[in-house]
ZAMARGU-4260 file (C-alpha; in steps of 0.2 Angstrom, whole numbers, plus 5000, padded with zeros to 4 digits):
<rodrens>
0) 4610/4564/5006 | 4604/4575/4996 | 4591/4584/5011 | 4606/4580/5023 | 4616/4592/5011
5) 4599/4603/5011 | 4597/4603/5028 | 4616/4609/5031 | 4613/4623/5017 | 4597/4629/5024
10) 4608/4629/5040 | 4621/4641/5034 | 4609/4651/5025 | 4600/4653/5043 | 4616/4657/5051
15) 4622/4672/5039 | 4606/4678/5038 | 4606/4680/5059 | 4624/4687/5057 | 4618/4700/5043
20) 4604/4704/5054 | 4617/4707/5070 | 4627/4718/5061 | 4616/4729/5051 | 4609/4729/5072
25) 4622/4734/5079 | 4627/4748/5065 | 4611/4757/5070 | 4614/4756/5087 | 4628/4766/5083
30) 4629/4786/5080 | 4643/4795/5074 | 4655/4810/5081 | 4671/4816/5080 | 4684/4820/5093
35) 4684/4838/5099 | 4699/4846/5112 | 4695/4861/5122 | 4716/4871/5119 | 4720/4882/5135
40) 4728/4897/5125 | 4743/4907/5136 | 4747/4923/5133 | 4757/4937/5144 | 4745/4952/5147
45) 4759/4961/5141 | 4768/4966/5124 | 4787/4960/5119 | 4799/4956/5107 | 4801/4934/5111
50) 4815/4931/5120 | 4814/4912/5126 | 4803/4898/5119 | 4806/4885/5130 | 4793/4871/5122
55) 4790/4865/5103 | 4777/4859/5096 | 4770/4839/5100 | 4781/4840/5117 | 4770/4834/5134
60) 4773/4849/5151 | 4769/4844/5167 | 4764/4859/5179 | 4773/4874/5181 | 4786/4870/5168
65) 4792/4885/5161 | 4785/4889/5141 | 4790/4906/5135 | 4797/4922/5141 | 4794/4941/5135
70) 4809/4952/5135 | 4809/4963/5153 | 4820/4975/5154 | 4809/4990/5158 | 4799/4979/5168
75) 4815/4974/5178 | 4820/4993/5179 | 4803/4996/5187 | 4802/4983/5201 | 4818/4990/5205
80) 4815/5006/5205 | 4799/5001/5216 | 4810/4991/5228 | 4823/5007/5233 | 4806/5018/5234
85) 4799/5004/5248 | 4819/5008/5257 | 4816/5027/5258 | 4800/5025/5263 | 4805/5013/5278
90) 4819/5022/5281 | 4810/5036/5284 | 4795/5029/5296 | 4810/5022/5308 | 4817/5036/5309
95) 4800/5047/5311 | 4797/5034/5324 | 4813/5040/5335 | 4821/5057/5342 | 4834/5070/5336
100) 4854/5060/5332 | 4865/5059/5350 | 4875/5074/5346 | 4860/5087/5343 | 4852/5078/5363
105) 4868/5083/5367 | 4869/5100/5360 | 4852/5102/5368 | 4860/5097/5383 | 4872/5110/5385
110) 4863/5126/5380 | 4850/5120/5394 | 4867/5118/5408 | 4872/5135/5401 | 4855/5142/5403
115) 4851/5137/5422 | 4872/5142/5426 | 4866/5161/5421 | 4846/5160/5429 | 4856/5156/5444
120) 4869/5170/5442 | 4855/5181/5437 | 4843/5178/5452 | 4861/5179/5463 | 4858/5197/5456
125) 4842/5201/5457 | 4843/5196/5476 | 4856/5210/5478 | 4851/5224/5470 | 4834/5220/5478
130) 4843/5222/5495 | 4853/5237/5490 | 4838/5244/5482 | 4826/5243/5500 | 4841/5252/5510
135) 4840/5266/5496 | 4860/5263/5487 | 4853/5257/5472 | 4839/5265/5461 | 4824/5258/5453
140) 4833/5257/5435 | 4843/5244/5441 | 4832/5234/5450 | 4820/5234/5438 | 4833/5227/5425
145) 4840/5215/5436 | 4822/5205/5440 | 4818/5205/5419 | 4837/5198/5418 | 4830/5185/5431
150) 4814/5182/5422 | 4824/5180/5403 | 4835/5166/5412 | 4822/5155/5421 | 4810/5157/5401
155) 4827/5151/5395 | 4828/5137/5405 | 4812/5132/5404 | 4812/5134/5384 | 4826/5123/5384
160) 4820/5109/5396 | 4803/5111/5383 | 4816/5106/5367 | 4825/5095/5377 | 4810/5084/5379
165) 4802/5086/5363 | 4820/5081/5356 | 4819/5063/5363 | 4803/5063/5355 | 4799/5053/5338
170) 4789/5065/5327 | 4770/5067/5331 | 4757/5055/5329 | 4751/5061/5310 | 4766/5062/5304
175) 4770/5045/5308 | 4753/5035/5302 | 4757/5046/5286 | 4775/5039/5286 | 4767/5020/5285
180) 4752/5025/5274 | 4766/5030/5262 | 4777/5012/5267 | 4762/5001/5263 | 4758/5011/5246
185) 4775/5008/5240 | 4775/4991/5246 | 4758/4988/5235 | 4768/4998/5220 | 4780/4984/5221
190) 4770/4972/5222 | 4763/4977/5209 | 4781/4977/5198 | 4784/4961/5204 | 4768/4955/5197
195) 4771/4963/5182 | 4788/4957/5181 | 4781/4939/5182 | 4770/4939/5169 | 4783/4944/5155
200) 4790/4921/5159 | 4771/4912/5159 | 4772/4892/5164 | 4761/4876/5161 | 4745/4880/5171
205) 4743/4862/5169 | 4746/4846/5161 | 4746/4844/5142 | 4752/4842/5125 | 4758/4856/5116
210) 4747/4856/5102 | 4755/4872/5094 | 4766/4885/5094 | 4759/4903/5088 | 4776/4909/5085
215) 4794/4911/5084 | 4808/4917/5095 | 4813/4934/5091 | 4796/4940/5087 | 4786/4955/5093
220) 4770/4948/5102 | 4756/4958/5105 | 4747/4959/5121 | 4735/4948/5126 | 4739/4935/5109
225) 4741/4917/5114 | 4759/4911/5111 | 4757/4892/5116 | 4739/4880/5114 | 4741/4867/5126
230) 4727/4853/5126 | 4728/4843/5142 | 4720/4827/5141 | 4707/4831/5153 | 4700/4842/5139
235) 4699/4827/5124 | 4680/4826/5121 | 4670/4815/5111 | 4657/4825/5101 | 4642/4812/5097
240) 4625/4817/5088 | 4608/4806/5093 | 4592/4804/5084 | 4580/4814/5093 | 4569/4795/5099
245) 4585/4788/5105 | 4590/4803/5115 | 4578/4801/5129 | 4586/4786/5133 | 4602/4793/5140
250) 4608/4799/5157 | 4623/4811/5161 | 4634/4798/5169 | 4632/4785/5158 | 4643/4777/5149
255) 4646/4776/5129 | 4659/4763/5117 | 4668/4773/5106 | 4675/4766/5091 | 4688/4771/5081
260) 4697/4766/5064 | 4711/4756/5067 | 4709/4751/5084 | 4703/4735/5090 | 4697/4737/5108
265) 4683/4752/5110 | 4686/4764/5120 | 4675/4769/5134 | 4668/4785/5138 | 4655/4795/5150
270) 4640/4806/5146 | 4645/4822/5153 | 4633/4831/5141 | 4613/4832/5134 | 4610/4848/5125
275) 4595/4853/5127 | 4591/4861/5109 | 4588/4851/5094 | 4595/4853/5079 | 4598/4846/5059
280) 4612/4834/5055 | 4626/4844/5055 | 4636/4842/5035 | 4649/4836/5045 | 4642/4820/5052
285) 4642/4806/5036 | 4624/4799/5037 | 4621/4786/5033 | 4602/4788/5029 | 4596/4800/5015
290) 4581/4810/5025 | 4585/4820/5037 | 4581/4817/5057 | 4582/4833/5073 | 4598/4826/5080
295) 4605/4832/5101 | 4622/4834/5102 | 4629/4824/5117 | 4648/4826/5122 | 4658/4810/5132
300) 4673/4813/5144 | 4687/4798/5146 | 4701/4794/5159 | 4718/4801/5153 | 4725/4785/5146
305) 4711/4785/5134 | 4711/4802/5129 | 4728/4804/5125 | 4725/4790/5113 | 4711/4801/5105
310) 4715/4815/5090 | 4705/4831/5089 | 4694/4830/5072 | 4696/4808/5071 | 4679/4803/5065
315) 4672/4791/5078 | 4657/4779/5082 | 4647/4780/5098 | 4637/4763/5106 | 4626/4768/5120
320) 4626/4755/5133
</rodrens>
């Protein structure tokens, strides 16, 4: 009977030793780390008073949802001015491609008719004076005067015909090209004014948690200063520090289990980065060994569902598979 009890006690002791050895092995296989977030700081390239803050800290936003808007009176006025100048430039271009107005064309045609009538009359007078001059009835002075009047009337007709042809045409080619270049420049100015106006209102570039808002509504914000800090799930990662003798067994793409205090099931992450440089155990990692060791930083990332349950700054234990 005593022998049986001794055997049972010995078996229980061996089981405890095996369990303790297993726990110690798991503890040695794990390394310490912490959760880190890469924040997306959303800012406007222009300064202004914060007119609208559409989100609050801790809220979840989707891509393209509005975040904030700055006062934009100056940019709105500049955009309207650029649009009016563009409309004016386009009107000038269309006018340069056209001839004169109908009323101006009618006036030129009427002047041409008068000149032709005067030319016919002077031609007849010249013929009459030529006949009289040959017969010796009129002097050479009268003949020369009639010939000069005929030539002037003919030249006047030619001038008005050329003016009328020009009136049907638009501006010269180089003038039209200059007007077209001016329109393109005004279009670029309008695009710039619209971009400036759009920059006063910022939307979420991607899905994420509003980690913090750095200004309150009504405050003045300097150009380029972040107003909202977003934390997308894919930007959450775990940094762990692996001893030098173990880093050679790890490869990018490998998996690891991440243990968090208070959570029963571990999170499975994937190794995305292995530091090429060694460093001493940083003071934020509380090593269980007293001596200093060289370690290599390892980064792990997770799927969106797992990453959403992790919090930046949270200490974790990592066990590589």
